[in-house]
C-alpha positions in Angstrom: 0.5 -0.2 0.1 0.9 2.8 -1.2 0.2 6.4 -0.7 0.5 9.9 -3.7 0.3 13.3 -3.9 -2.7 14.4 -6.3 -2.8 18.2 -7.0 -5.8 20.1 -6.0 -7.5 22.8 -8.3 -4.3 24.7 -7.4 -4.1 24.8 -4.1 -1.1 22.9 -2.8 -1.2 19.2 -2.9 -3.2 16.7 -1.2 -1.9 13.6 0.8 -4.5 10.5 -0.5 -4.0 7.5 1.8 -3.3 4.4 0.9 -6.9 2.4 0.7 -8.5 0.4 3.4 -6.7 3.8 6.0 -8.9 4.4 8.6 -9.8 8.7 8.6 -12.1 10.6 10.0 -14.6 13.0 8.3 -14.8 16.6 10.8 -17.5 17.8 8.0 -19.6 14.4 9.1 -19.9 14.5 13.2 -16.4 12.7 13.3 -17.6 10.1 11.2 -14.9 7.0 11.3 -14.6 5.4 7.5 -12.1 3.5 5.1 -10.6 5.2 2.5 -11.3 3.8 -0.6 -10.5 5.8 -3.6 -11.1 9.3 -5.0 -14.3 10.5 -7.1 -13.3 13.7 -8.8 -11.8 16.1 -5.8 -13.8 13.9 -2.6 -12.4 11.3 -1.3 -14.6 7.9 -0.4 -15.0 6.9 2.8 -16.7 3.7 3.7 -18.4 2.3 7.1 -16.3 -0.1 9.7 -19.2 -2.1 10.1 -20.4 -2.3 6.4 -22.6 0.2 4.9 -23.3 3.0 2.4 -19.9 4.8 1.0 -20.2 8.8 1.3 -17.9 11.0 -0.4 -15.8 13.8 1.9 -13.9 17.1 0.9 -10.3 16.3 1.7 -9.6 19.1 3.5 -11.8 17.7 6.3 -10.6 14.7 6.7 -7.7 12.9 9.1 -6.3 9.9 9.8 -7.9 8.4 12.6 -6.2 8.3 15.9 -4.8 5.3 17.8 -8.0 5.3 19.9 -10.4 6.0 17.4 -9.2 3.3 15.1 -9.4 1.0 18.3 -13.2 2.1 18.7 -14.4 1.5 14.8 -12.4 -1.7 15.1 -14.0 -2.9 18.1 -17.2 -1.9 17.1 -16.6 -3.7 13.6 -15.7 -7.2 16.1 -19.0 -6.7 17.7 -21.5 -6.3 14.1 -19.7 -9.4 12.7 -20.3 -11.8 16.1 -23.8 -10.0 15.4 -23.9 -11.4 12.1 -24.3 -7.7 10.8 -21.1 -8.0 8.7 -19.8 -10.8 7.1 
């Protein structure tokens, strides 16, 4: 997994994370999702426990810190034990 630098409309280049990296969307109540790829000028994120992807503006997205990653992974494990996620 490698990251890349992509120019964004005359602004400084945005660091694009590797697919699967856990990110926090600060514009959507600090929602945590896996980075899935680029969708035009937006980043596609998918909830850890499954569900519909959403698009986020790169300037409102940051990498998840250790406790946020742990909470998201724990939520996914709990959802799997309930049969909600394969």
